[in-house]
N, C-alpha and C positions, 0 to 999 in steps of 0.2 A: 357328348351325349349324356343326359342326366340319368340318374339311377331309376327314376320313375318311368322314363320312356323305355329303358331297357327292360324293365319288368313288364311293361305293357306288351311289347313285341313278343317276349317269351311266352306270355300267357296266350296270345293269339295263335302262335305257332303250335302250342300244345293242343289247343282246341281243334285246330285244322288237322293235326295228325290223327286225332281220334275219329274224325269223320272219314278221313281217307281209309282208315283201317276197316271201318264197317263196310265200305264199298268194296274193298278187296275181298271180303269174305262172302260177298253175294247178297248182302242185306239190301232189301229194297227200301226205298224211301217210304215215308208214311203215306203219301198220296201218289202212289205210283201209277201214272197214266201213260208213261212213255216206256221206251225200250230200256232195258237194264243197263247198268253202268259197269258191268263186270269187265267189259272189254276196254274201258277208258283208263288212260294212264293218269298218273298224278299230275302231270303237266297239263293235260287236257282238262282235268277237274279244276285245277287252280285257275286256268284261263276262263273256265265257265263261271266260276265263283266271282271273279273280278268284274264280270259283266253286270252283276247285281249288287256288288259290294258298295257300301256307303251308308250315309245316315238314313235311318228308317228302313234299312234293308231287312230287318228282322233277324239277321244273322247274329249269333252270339259273338262272332269275331268283330262285330261292329261296336262291341262294348268292352270296357276294361273293368273287370270285377263287377259286370252288370251295369256300368255307368258309361254314358257317351263321353266323347272327348271334351265336350263343353264343361264337364265336371272337373277337368284337369287344366293345368297351366302349361303353356308351351315353353320351349327351351329359352326363348328370349324374354319371358315374362319377368315382371318385377313384383316385389312384395312391399306392402305398407304395414307399419306397426312392428317391424322387426329391425334388429341391429345387425349389420354385416360383420363378418369376422374381422375385417380390417379396423373397425371401430370398437370392437369388443376387447379393450385393453385394460390393464390394471389401473392405469391413470384415469380412464373413463369411469371405471367402477368406483374408484376412490372419490372422484369429484361428485358423483351422484350420492355416495354415502354421506359426504360432508354436508350435503344440503339438508339432511334430516338428522345429523349428528347432534347430540346434546343430552342433557338430563331428561329422563323419562322416556327414552326411546324403547326401553325394554331390552336392548341389546346388551349382552354381557361385556362387549367391548366398551360400553359406556361407563364401566365401573372398574375399580382396582381392587382385586380380590373380593368382588361382590359388594364393594362400598362405593357410594357416590363421592364426588370430589369434595363435598362439604365436610366429609369426615377427616380431611387432611388440611395442613397449613401450607400455604403457598411459599415458594422460595423467597419472594419479595418481602415476606414478613418474618422469615426465619433468620434474623440477624442477631449479632452479639448483644446489641442494645435491647432487643426484644427479649432475649433469654434472660439478661440481667434484670430487666424490669419485672419479669415474672418471678425470678428468684427472690428479689427484694420483697415481694408480697408475702413470702413465707420465711424470710430471713429473721434471725434473732435467737435469743437464748432458747435452748431446748428444741431447736429445729432438727437436731440430730445430724446436721451437716458438719463435716470436719472443717469447712470454711468458716464456721461459726466460732472456731477456736484458733488460738495461736500456739503452735507446737503442741496441740492436743489439750490446751488449757483454756477454760472459759475466761472472759474478760475480768471476772472478779478476782482472778489470781494476780492481776497487775494493778499498778497505780496509775491514775489518770494524770494528764499534764498539769492540772491545777492542784495536785495533791501537796500537802505540807508534811514536814517531819517534826516530830517533837524533839526536845533536847535530850531525851533519854529513851532508850528502847530501840532506836534506829541505829544499828551499828554496822558500818561498812568495813569489812575485814580485808578488802583488796583495793588496789589502786583504781581510781576513776580516771580514765584516759579519754581525751577528746581526740578523735581520729581526723577531723577535718580542720578547717581554719578557725573554728569557734574556740573561744576560751572557756574556762570554767570559773564560775564565781560562787563561792559558798559564803553565806551570811548568817549572822545570828539574829535573834529576835529584834534587835535594835537596828538591823540592816547594816551592821558593820561587817566588813569582810573578815572571815576567819577561814583558815585552811591549814592542813598539815603538808600538803604537796600539791602544787599546781604545775601543770606541764602543757606546753603547746608545741606540737611537733613540726609545724610548718611556718605559718605566717607570724607576724608580730603578736605578742601577748600584751593586751592592754589592761591595766589596772586603773580604773578611773571612776568618776561619779562620786559617790559618797566616800568620805575618808575612811581609812581602816579603823579608826577609833583606837581604843587602848588594847585591843586584842592582838596578840603577836602572831605573825605568820611563821610557818616553818620554811623549808627550802622551796624556792621558786626556781624552776629551770625553764628557760625560754630558748629554744634552739634557733628561733628567728631573732626578732628584736624584742625589747621590753619598753613599754611606755607607762610610766607611773605618773598618774595625773595629780594626785593629792598627797602623795607620800604615805608613810606608814611605818610599821615596825616589823622587821624581819628577824624572827627569833633564831634562825639558823643561817644557812648560806643563801646567797643570791648568785645565780649562774646565768649569764646571758651570752648566747652564741653570736648574736648580731649586735647592733647598736642599742644603747640604753639611753632613754630620755627621762630624766627625773626632774619634775617641776615642783615638787612639794618636799617638805622635810622628810627625810628618810633615815631610819635607824636600822643599821645592819649589825646583828649580833654575832654573825659568823663571817666567813670569808666571802668577799664579793669578787666574782670573776666575770669580767666583761671583755670578751675577746674581740668584739666588734667596735669598741669605743664607747664613750659615755658622754652624754650632754647633761650636765648637772646644773639645774636652775636654782637649787637651794642647798643647804648644808647637808653633808653626809656625816651623820653623828655616830661616833663609836664610843662616846664617853660612858655609856651604860655598861660597858664590858671592859675587860683588860686586853682586848684584841686591838692590835695596831691597824692603822689604815695603810694598806700597801697597794701601790700602783705598779704594775709590771708591764714590760714591753719585751717581746721576743723571749719570754721565759725568765728575764732578769728583772730585778727590782730597780725602778727608776725613781720612785718616791716612797719614802717610809717615814711615817710619823708615829711616835709612841709617847706615852706619858706615864711616868712613875713618880709619885709624890708631887713635888713642885716643878719637876722638869718637863719640858716639852721639846721634842727633837724632830727636826726635819732633815732627813738624810737622803741624798741623791747618790745613787750608785752603791747603796748598801747591799751586801750579800754577793759581791762579785766573785766569780770563779776564774777570771782572767783580767789582766790589766787593760785599761781603756781610759780615754779622756773623759772628763766630766765638766759640764759647763752650765751656767745659768745665763740666759740671754733675755734682755729687755729691749723691746722694740716700741718706740714712741713716735715714729714718724714714717713717712712714705718714701724717704730718700734712702736711709740705711735700713732696708727691710730685713736684712739678716739679723742685725742687732744694733742698738744704739749704745748699750752698755753690756759688756760680757765679763763675767768672772770665770776664768778658765783654769782648769787643773789638768796638766799633762799626765799621761799615763806613767805608771811605775811608782815604786815606793819613794823615790827621790825626784819625782817629776816636778818641774817648776810650776809656779802659780802666777797668773797674770791677771791684771785688771785693765780692760780696754774701754776707752771712752771715745765715741765718734762725734764729729762735728766740731764747731768752734766755740760752743758754749762752755761755761765754767764747769770745772770738776770740783765739787765741794765735799769736804768731810767736816760736817758741821755739828757741833754740840749745841743744841738749842738752848739748854739751860746752863747754869754755872758749873759745868763739868770740865775737867781737864782732858786733854787728848794725849794719850801715851803711845809711844812706839817701843816695841820690845823685839829683840832678836835673841835667838837661842834661849827663849823664855826668860830673858833678863831685860829690865827696863833700860832704855837708852836715851829716850827723849821724852820730856814732859812739857806740854804747852798748857800753861795755866789758863783759867777763864779770863784772866786779865790780859792774856796775850804774851806773857813772858815765857820764853822758851828756856828750858833747863836741860842741859846735856849731862848724862851721868857717865859718859865715856869721853876720851879725847876727841876733839873735833878736827877733822882733816878737811881742808878746803883745796879743791883742785883735783887734777887727775894726771895720769902718766903722760898723756898726750899734750897736756897744757899744765905744767907744774907750777905756774904762777897762781897763787891764791888770790881769789877775787871775793872781797867782802864789802858790800856797799849797802847803805840804807836805801829803803824803797823810795822815800820822798823826803824833801826838806820841809822846813816850817819857817814862818816869819815872826819876828819879835819887834814890837814897836820900842821906842826909846823908853828905858827904865822898866820894860816888861820882863817877866820871868817865866820859866817853864821847868817843870819837874822832869828831869831826865830819867831817874830811876828811884824807886822807893827802897832799893838796896844799895847803899852808897859804898860798894866794894867792887874792886876790879879796875879796869882801865876805861878811860873815856877819850874818844877821838872826836874832835870838833873841827869842822870846816865851815868858814863863813865865806860864801861865794860873793857877797856884796863887795868885799875888798880883797878877796883871795888870801885869807889868813888861815893858818893851821896850827893846832895845839894838841898836845897829848898830856893827860892828867892820870895820876894814880890815886885811888880812893881806898882808904881803910878806915872808914868812919869819919875821916876828914880828908881834905884834898891836898895834893902836893903836885906842883907843876913839874913835869918831866921834860917837856920840850915846847918852846915857844919862839920860833925863829923871827916872828914879826914883832915880838914884844908888845902885843896888844891884849894879852890875857892875864888875869890875876885870879887868886883863890880867895879874895876878900869881897864881901858883899858891898855894893854901892860905891865901888871905886870908879871915879869919873873917867870918861874917855876910854873905857876898857870893856872887854868881854869877861864877865866874872863867873867863875865856877866854884861853888862852895856847898857845904853840907849844912842843912838846917832842918831841925825836927825829924831827923832820921832819913831825909831824902836828899838826893843829889840834884842841885838846882843850877840852871844857866840863866844869867841876867845880862841884858843888853844895856850898857851905859855908854855906847859909842855915839848915840844921837841918831835920830831917824830910824827908819825900818831897816832891819837886817835879816838876811836869809841864812839859815844854818842847816847843816847836815851833821847829825850826831850818831856815833856808834858807841854803845856801851857793852863792854865784855865783862860781865859780872862774875863774881866768885860765889859758888854755892856753899852754904853752911858757915859763912863768916859770922863772927861774934860781933 
């Protein structure tokens, strides 16, 4: 039952109670034409009222607050133009507000702190690039931003990348060190490289392009490699931790240290100083050259602190790849020295010009081979060895003389002459002391007189010892002359 209906019933019952009360006290109705109602009970009065109750009965109970029932809705009535409680939700209210939401609605919810949306920047536009573009419009000197400075200093406190230095007034009192893989090149006004100290801590250090010119460099230290393209002059030391490639003339005034090896394509010149050229391996010197006055010295193994073998090897073929020729010195103060020759080619000790070849032992002359080929021994000559005590001395080759032809045996007609003629197997021995004397002639075919017929003649003429063939026809001879040195 609705609240309206309950209120209507209560109001009707109250009115009925007032009427009943007046009847109980004996009050007569306004148009009393009948018997009084003093003896009627409430039930009888109610029954009587119901007989006339209804619309247009004129009774106040027929009205609710003076209005008939037609002025009110029944319990099953419906309303139009109203929203039920089931539909009256927050989502429904929000959806209706959104239909009128927007600028100019007059609602405070349409604003942020009383400001329209046009007073703010949207998130889509508030980017780093947008902020930067706006800062750039006011960036520059005197902007008062610290970003306009480097460590609090204006740009005028620094030099630009294209700046230049004059030859005086720009003084650098500390080292300039390149931290990355780049090298450092300092040049003079003629574009020649000049520097007091160049250092590269990582990769190869390249000195190339224009030559150094006449200006001397100081110490160059390259912890990696060093590539010198066109050479130059190093006034002090050259220190290379890796390999060094030198393709130009290079003058080193101080010590050159190359721990990674060196590929030198041109001369290393130390003639401008008194410093020797020293090549070291494993901390020891393996090549040392020096020059004082007219002397020039090449020393291998100089500066040893312990005994060790030393050798020079020459390789000139792909068969004997270790060495073709080797000069070998065994270790120790009294180590032996050997000269090794590989292959079947000739081993020659040749004096190109008219020079004698001399052999010395214990620093004394023992053998001299003159440019003419004559060999002179200054000590007794022993032929043979303990295992074969028979002395063997033979001429290398014979020669042929036609009939009446002659040949000079020696220009020093002193000593002994051994002659063998293989054409008829004859042998003779002669002694010569300025003239000849027959010592032995078993075949009786030899004389000491020139032009003796049917003989082999050995004689002295014009200071020379001569052999003549007067036996007729061609004859083959083998001759050995054992001369005497210093004969008058």
